[in-house]
C-alpha positions as CSV (number, residue, x, y, z in Angstrom):
1,X,-37.3,-74.5,0.6
2,X,-34.3,-76.7,0.0
3,X,-31.1,-74.8,0.8
4,X,-27.5,-75.7,0.2
5,X,-25.4,-73.8,2.8
6,X,-21.6,-73.5,2.2
7,X,-19.3,-72.3,4.9
8,X,-15.5,-72.5,5.5
9,X,-15.8,-73.7,9.1
10,X,-18.5,-75.7,11.0
11,X,-20.5,-73.0,12.7
12,X,-20.5,-75.0,15.9
13,X,-19.7,-73.8,18.6
14,X,-20.7,-70.2,17.7
15,X,-17.4,-68.6,18.6
16,X,-15.6,-66.1,16.4
17,X,-17.0,-64.0,13.6
18,X,-17.0,-66.6,10.9
19,X,-19.0,-69.0,13.0
20,X,-21.4,-66.8,14.9
21,X,-23.3,-65.4,11.8
22,X,-23.9,-68.8,10.1
23,X,-24.8,-70.4,13.4
24,X,-27.7,-68.1,14.1
25,X,-28.8,-68.0,10.5
26,X,-29.1,-71.8,10.6
27,X,-30.8,-71.7,14.0
28,X,-33.5,-69.3,13.0
29,X,-34.2,-70.4,9.4
30,X,-37.7,-71.8,9.2
31,X,-37.9,-75.4,10.5
32,X,-39.7,-76.6,7.4
33,X,-36.7,-75.8,5.3
34,X,-34.5,-78.7,4.3
35,X,-30.9,-77.5,4.7
36,X,-27.6,-79.2,3.8
37,X,-24.4,-77.7,5.2
38,X,-21.1,-78.3,3.5
39,X,-18.1,-77.3,5.5
40,X,-14.4,-77.8,6.0
41,X,-13.0,-79.3,9.2
42,X,-9.5,-79.5,10.5
43,X,-10.0,-82.2,13.2
44,X,-12.4,-85.1,13.8
45,X,-13.2,-83.7,17.2
46,X,-15.2,-80.9,15.5
47,X,-17.8,-83.6,14.4
48,X,-18.0,-84.9,17.9
49,X,-18.9,-81.5,19.2
50,X,-21.5,-81.2,16.5
51,X,-23.1,-84.5,17.3
52,X,-23.2,-83.9,21.1
53,X,-24.5,-80.4,21.2
54,X,-25.7,-78.8,18.0
55,X,-28.0,-81.3,16.1
56,X,-31.0,-79.8,14.3
57,X,-33.5,-82.1,12.7
58,X,-33.8,-80.0,9.5
59,X,-30.0,-79.6,9.0
60,X,-27.8,-82.2,7.4
61,X,-24.0,-81.7,7.5
62,X,-21.3,-83.0,5.2
63,X,-17.7,-82.2,5.7
64,X,-14.3,-82.1,3.9
65,X,-11.1,-82.5,5.8
66,X,-8.6,-79.7,5.1
67,X,-5.4,-79.5,7.2
68,X,-3.7,-76.2,8.0
69,X,-0.4,-77.5,6.5
70,X,-2.2,-78.2,3.2
71,X,-3.8,-74.8,3.2
72,X,-0.5,-73.0,4.0
73,X,1.1,-74.7,1.1
74,X,-1.8,-73.6,-1.2
75,X,-1.2,-70.1,0.0
76,X,2.4,-70.2,-0.9
77,X,1.5,-71.3,-4.4
78,X,-1.2,-68.7,-4.4
79,X,1.4,-65.9,-4.2
80,X,2.2,-66.7,-7.9
81,X,-1.4,-66.2,-8.9
82,X,-3.9,-63.4,-8.9
83,X,-6.8,-64.6,-6.6
84,X,-6.8,-63.6,-2.9
85,X,-4.7,-65.8,-0.7
86,X,-7.8,-66.7,1.4
87,X,-9.4,-68.2,-1.7
88,X,-6.3,-70.3,-2.2
89,X,-6.3,-71.3,1.5
90,X,-9.8,-72.8,1.1
91,X,-9.4,-74.3,-2.4
92,X,-10.2,-78.0,-2.5
93,X,-10.9,-80.4,-5.3
94,X,-12.8,-82.6,-2.8
95,X,-15.1,-79.7,-1.8
96,X,-15.6,-78.8,-5.5
97,X,-16.7,-82.4,-6.2
98,X,-19.0,-82.6,-3.2
99,X,-20.8,-79.3,-4.2
100,X,-21.2,-80.6,-7.7
101,X,-22.7,-83.9,-6.4
102,X,-25.2,-82.1,-4.2
103,X,-26.3,-79.8,-6.9
104,X,-26.7,-82.7,-9.3
105,X,-28.9,-84.8,-7.1
106,X,-30.3,-82.4,-4.4
107,X,-32.9,-80.4,-6.3
108,X,-32.0,-77.3,-4.3
109,X,-34.0,-74.0,-4.5
110,X,-31.0,-71.9,-3.5
111,X,-27.3,-72.1,-2.6
112,X,-26.0,-69.8,0.1
113,X,-22.2,-69.3,0.3
114,X,-20.9,-67.7,3.5
115,X,-17.9,-65.6,2.8
116,X,-16.3,-65.0,-0.6
117,X,-13.8,-67.9,0.2
118,X,-16.7,-70.3,-0.7
119,X,-18.1,-68.2,-3.5
120,X,-15.7,-69.3,-6.2
121,X,-17.0,-72.8,-6.0
122,X,-20.3,-71.6,-7.5
123,X,-18.9,-69.7,-10.4
124,X,-19.8,-72.3,-13.0
125,X,-23.2,-73.4,-11.6
126,X,-25.9,-71.4,-13.3
127,X,-29.2,-73.1,-12.9
128,X,-29.9,-72.4,-9.3
129,X,-30.5,-69.2,-7.2
130,X,-27.3,-68.1,-5.6
131,X,-26.7,-65.8,-2.6
132,X,-23.3,-64.8,-1.3
133,X,-22.8,-63.5,2.2
134,X,-19.7,-61.3,2.0
135,X,-20.4,-60.3,5.6
136,X,-17.6,-57.7,5.6
137,X,-15.9,-55.5,3.1
138,X,-12.5,-57.3,3.1
139,X,-10.8,-54.8,0.8
140,X,-11.5,-52.1,3.4
141,X,-10.4,-54.2,6.3
142,X,-7.0,-55.1,4.7
143,X,-6.4,-51.5,3.7
144,X,-6.8,-50.5,7.3
145,X,-4.7,-53.2,8.9
146,X,-1.9,-53.2,6.4
147,X,-0.7,-49.8,7.7
148,X,-0.5,-51.0,11.3
149,X,1.2,-54.4,10.7
150,X,4.8,-55.3,11.1
151,X,6.8,-55.1,7.9
152,X,6.5,-58.7,6.6
153,X,2.7,-58.9,7.4
154,X,2.2,-55.4,5.9
155,X,3.5,-56.6,2.5
156,X,1.3,-59.6,2.5
157,X,-1.8,-57.6,3.5
158,X,-1.1,-54.9,0.9
159,X,-1.0,-57.6,-1.7
160,X,-4.2,-59.2,-0.4
161,X,-5.9,-55.8,-0.4
162,X,-5.2,-55.2,-4.0
163,X,-6.3,-58.7,-5.0
164,X,-9.5,-58.3,-3.0
165,X,-10.3,-54.9,-4.7
166,X,-10.4,-56.8,-8.0
167,X,-12.0,-60.0,-6.6
168,X,-14.9,-58.7,-4.5
169,X,-16.8,-57.0,-7.4
170,X,-16.1,-59.9,-9.7
171,X,-17.3,-62.6,-7.3
172,X,-20.4,-60.6,-6.5
173,X,-21.4,-60.5,-10.1
174,X,-21.6,-64.3,-10.1
175,X,-24.5,-64.2,-7.6
176,X,-28.1,-63.1,-7.7
177,X,-27.6,-61.2,-4.4
178,X,-24.8,-60.4,-2.1
179,X,-25.2,-59.7,1.6
180,X,-23.1,-57.3,3.8
181,X,-23.4,-56.8,7.6
182,X,-22.9,-53.0,7.7
183,X,-24.2,-50.0,5.9
184,X,-20.7,-48.5,6.0
185,X,-19.3,-51.5,4.2
186,X,-22.1,-51.5,1.7
187,X,-21.4,-47.9,0.8
188,X,-17.6,-48.6,0.4
189,X,-18.3,-51.6,-1.9
190,X,-20.8,-49.7,-4.0
191,X,-18.9,-46.4,-4.2
192,X,-15.3,-47.6,-4.3
193,X,-15.5,-50.9,-6.0
194,X,-18.8,-50.7,-8.0
195,X,-20.4,-53.8,-6.4
196,X,-24.1,-54.1,-7.2
197,X,-27.0,-56.2,-5.9
198,X,-26.1,-55.7,-2.3
199,X,-28.4,-56.0,0.7
200,X,-27.6,-55.3,4.4
201,X,-28.2,-58.1,6.8
202,X,-26.8,-57.1,10.2
203,X,-25.6,-59.2,13.1
204,X,-27.6,-59.7,16.3
205,X,-27.8,-61.1,19.8
206,X,-29.8,-63.8,21.4
207,X,-33.0,-62.7,23.1
208,X,-31.7,-64.4,26.2
209,X,-28.7,-62.0,26.2
210,X,-31.2,-59.2,26.9
211,X,-32.4,-60.7,30.2
212,X,-31.6,-58.6,33.2
213,X,-29.3,-60.4,35.7
214,X,-29.0,-59.2,39.2
215,X,-25.2,-58.5,39.2
216,X,-23.3,-56.1,41.4
217,X,-21.4,-53.8,39.1
218,X,-17.7,-53.1,39.8
219,X,-17.0,-49.3,39.4
220,X,-13.3,-50.0,38.7
221,X,-13.7,-52.7,36.1
222,X,-13.0,-51.9,32.4
223,X,-13.4,-54.8,30.0
224,X,-12.3,-55.6,26.5
225,X,-13.4,-58.9,25.0
226,X,-13.3,-60.6,21.6
227,X,-11.8,-63.4,19.5
228,X,-8.0,-62.8,19.9
229,X,-7.2,-64.9,16.8
230,X,-7.7,-61.7,14.8
231,X,-5.2,-58.9,14.4
232,X,-7.7,-56.1,14.9
233,X,-8.7,-57.3,18.4
234,X,-5.2,-57.8,19.6
235,X,-4.3,-54.4,18.2
236,X,-7.2,-52.7,20.0
237,X,-6.4,-54.3,23.4
238,X,-2.7,-53.3,23.1
239,X,-3.6,-49.8,21.9
240,X,-5.9,-49.3,24.9
241,X,-3.3,-50.6,27.4
242,X,-0.5,-48.5,26.0
243,X,-2.2,-45.2,24.9
244,X,-5.5,-44.9,26.9
245,X,-5.3,-46.9,30.2
246,X,-2.5,-44.8,31.7
247,X,-4.6,-41.7,31.1
248,X,-7.6,-43.3,32.8
249,X,-5.4,-44.4,35.8
250,X,-4.4,-40.7,36.5
251,X,-8.1,-40.0,37.5
252,X,-9.1,-43.6,38.5
253,X,-5.9,-45.0,40.2
254,X,-7.6,-48.2,41.2
255,X,-9.0,-49.0,37.7
256,X,-8.7,-52.6,36.5
257,X,-8.4,-53.6,32.9
258,X,-9.9,-57.0,32.0
259,X,-9.0,-58.8,28.7
260,X,-11.3,-61.7,27.9
261,X,-11.4,-63.9,24.8
262,X,-10.5,-66.9,22.8
263,X,-6.9,-67.8,21.9
264,X,-5.3,-64.9,23.7
265,X,-1.7,-64.5,22.5
266,X,1.4,-64.1,24.7
267,X,1.7,-60.4,23.7
268,X,-1.5,-59.9,25.8
269,X,-1.0,-62.4,28.5
270,X,2.2,-60.7,29.6
271,X,0.2,-57.6,30.4
272,X,-1.1,-59.4,33.5
273,X,2.3,-58.7,35.0
274,X,0.8,-55.3,35.8
275,X,-1.4,-55.9,38.8
276,X,-4.0,-53.6,37.3
277,X,-4.6,-56.0,34.4
278,X,-6.3,-59.4,34.4
279,X,-6.4,-61.7,31.4
280,X,-8.8,-64.6,30.9
281,X,-8.3,-66.9,27.9
282,X,-10.7,-69.4,26.4
283,X,-13.4,-69.0,29.0
284,X,-16.6,-71.2,28.7
285,X,-18.9,-68.1,28.6
286,X,-18.2,-64.5,28.0
287,X,-21.1,-62.9,29.9
288,X,-20.0,-63.6,33.5
289,X,-16.7,-61.7,32.8
290,X,-18.4,-58.8,31.1
291,X,-21.8,-58.0,32.8
292,X,-20.4,-56.6,36.0
293,X,-18.1,-54.1,34.2
294,X,-18.4,-50.4,34.6
295,X,-17.5,-49.9,30.9
296,X,-16.8,-52.1,27.8
297,X,-14.1,-50.6,25.6
298,X,-13.8,-51.2,21.9
299,X,-10.9,-48.8,20.8
300,X,-10.8,-50.3,17.3
301,X,-8.3,-49.0,14.8
302,X,-9.2,-51.7,12.3
303,X,-12.9,-52.7,12.0
304,X,-15.4,-53.7,9.3
305,X,-18.9,-55.1,9.5
306,X,-20.7,-55.2,12.9
307,X,-18.6,-55.4,16.1
308,X,-20.3,-58.1,18.1
309,X,-18.6,-57.0,21.3
310,X,-20.5,-53.7,21.0
311,X,-24.0,-55.0,20.6
312,X,-23.4,-57.8,23.1
313,X,-22.2,-55.3,25.7
314,X,-25.3,-53.2,25.2
315,X,-27.5,-56.3,25.5
316,X,-25.7,-57.1,28.8
317,X,-26.4,-53.6,30.0
318,X,-22.8,-52.6,30.0
319,X,-22.1,-49.1,28.6
320,X,-19.7,-49.0,25.6
321,X,-17.2,-46.6,24.3
322,X,-15.7,-47.2,20.8
323,X,-14.0,-45.4,17.9
324,X,-15.7,-44.1,14.8
325,X,-14.2,-47.1,12.9
326,X,-15.5,-49.5,15.6
327,X,-19.0,-48.1,15.5
328,X,-19.1,-48.7,11.8
329,X,-22.7,-49.1,10.6
330,X,-24.3,-49.8,14.0
331,X,-27.3,-47.6,14.3
332,X,-26.3,-46.0,17.6
333,X,-25.7,-42.4,18.4
334,X,-22.8,-41.1,20.5
335,X,-24.0,-39.6,23.7
336,X,-27.3,-41.4,23.5
337,X,-26.7,-45.2,23.1
338,X,-22.9,-45.2,23.7
339,X,-19.9,-43.0,23.4
340,X,-17.6,-42.5,20.4
341,X,-14.1,-41.1,20.7
342,X,-11.0,-41.4,18.5
343,X,-8.1,-39.5,20.2
344,X,-6.6,-41.3,23.2
345,X,-7.3,-38.4,25.6
346,X,-10.9,-38.2,24.4
347,X,-11.4,-41.9,24.7
348,X,-9.9,-41.9,28.3
349,X,-12.2,-39.0,29.2
350,X,-15.2,-41.0,28.1
351,X,-14.2,-44.0,30.2
352,X,-13.7,-41.7,33.2
353,X,-17.1,-40.2,32.7
354,X,-18.7,-43.6,32.8
355,X,-16.8,-44.4,36.0
356,X,-17.6,-41.1,37.8
357,X,-21.1,-40.2,36.5
358,X,-23.5,-43.0,37.5
359,X,-26.7,-41.2,36.3
360,X,-25.2,-40.6,32.8
361,X,-24.0,-44.3,32.8
362,X,-27.5,-45.5,33.5
363,X,-29.0,-43.3,30.9
364,X,-26.7,-44.8,28.3
365,X,-27.3,-48.3,29.5
366,X,-31.1,-48.0,29.2
367,X,-31.0,-46.4,25.8
368,X,-28.5,-48.9,24.4
369,X,-30.4,-51.8,25.7
370,X,-33.6,-50.6,24.1
371,X,-31.9,-50.2,20.8
372,X,-30.5,-53.8,20.8
373,X,-33.9,-55.1,21.9
374,X,-35.7,-53.3,19.0
375,X,-33.2,-53.8,16.2
376,X,-30.5,-56.3,16.8
377,X,-32.0,-59.7,17.9
378,X,-31.2,-62.8,15.7
379,X,-34.8,-63.8,15.1
380,X,-35.6,-60.4,13.6
381,X,-32.3,-60.3,11.6
382,X,-32.9,-63.8,10.2
383,X,-36.5,-63.1,9.3
384,X,-35.2,-60.2,7.1
385,X,-32.8,-62.7,5.5
386,X,-35.5,-65.2,4.9
387,X,-37.5,-62.7,3.0
388,X,-34.5,-61.8,0.8
389,X,-33.8,-65.5,0.1
390,X,-37.4,-66.2,-0.8
391,X,-37.4,-63.2,-3.1
392,X,-34.3,-64.4,-4.9
393,X,-35.8,-67.9,-5.4
394,X,-39.0,-66.4,-6.7
395,X,-37.2,-64.3,-9.2
396,X,-35.1,-67.2,-10.3
397,X,-38.2,-69.3,-10.9
398,X,-39.8,-66.5,-13.0
């Protein structure tokens, strides 16, 4: 198969939600496929990283430079239009021409657009199979976050949510198939927005993540990790520190709260003034900071799709407690594979149970690890995607 793969950011290195998913798709697509990736870059250094560390023989990469300043200006103009602001952010005549050129000369079997931000470029191209990876139900995400934001951001996110509610079903109709990472998101898009031709393709972990490391666990260590460029992760860490951690410390006075992630903002860094909190920003690898924890917390108040922090923790054999929203469509049961709690007191009680009941903790660890091993590894996830793509191509040829 010849595949044209469109993405907003180079999926190298695989850090952050918008890079992880396309990175592993590309890694585990069949090696006899010919793949061309078209992507935006903000800095020339991104290409240097690609050349040094992430070359694949069957993948060719072409890029378009798009500065943040240029994108912010487009967003300002986008306020006077009807499309989502994120579509305006990634609008580019240069990218539009590059896509048209590739489709004219490339003889592609299929075009794969990762995220709706790239979907609009394919609206007028009709003679090729087209698949859109929505990944998350963005209307739902913005509905959740708009009520928690500060006043100015709340207004922008409310506007974006209304625009997305119109745009998500419209853009999906331009494609032969759309993908979503979570069954919960799929149900929302189908029931609330009337989106059709949706298939679930979940996220996964690397098989090497499942390897057992001989690590001495710290019974006091509570960890939260994620990409801190996103509001929902910063909000979750602050929410745990302010509302839940004090309740934990009443029963576990020597508890330690670790915050680990990329681009940690000052609002979280200052928490390290408390000797019970440690903050680690932009670490080279997440696992060494997570795998010795007694519990991984994901107290999400805003979440769509699959929370990678949850399935990664389970793969690392670290027990998880999350909220109903954080669990989303992950096929795990509370009390068997992890714990789910929504009220701060209930969440704190779950953390304390992990700390104090080692036999229960090990039962959860073993069951969670088996679930990830059986259902959430990238080769299996991508094999399902490959079958879907081949089916779309076959129908298109018929």
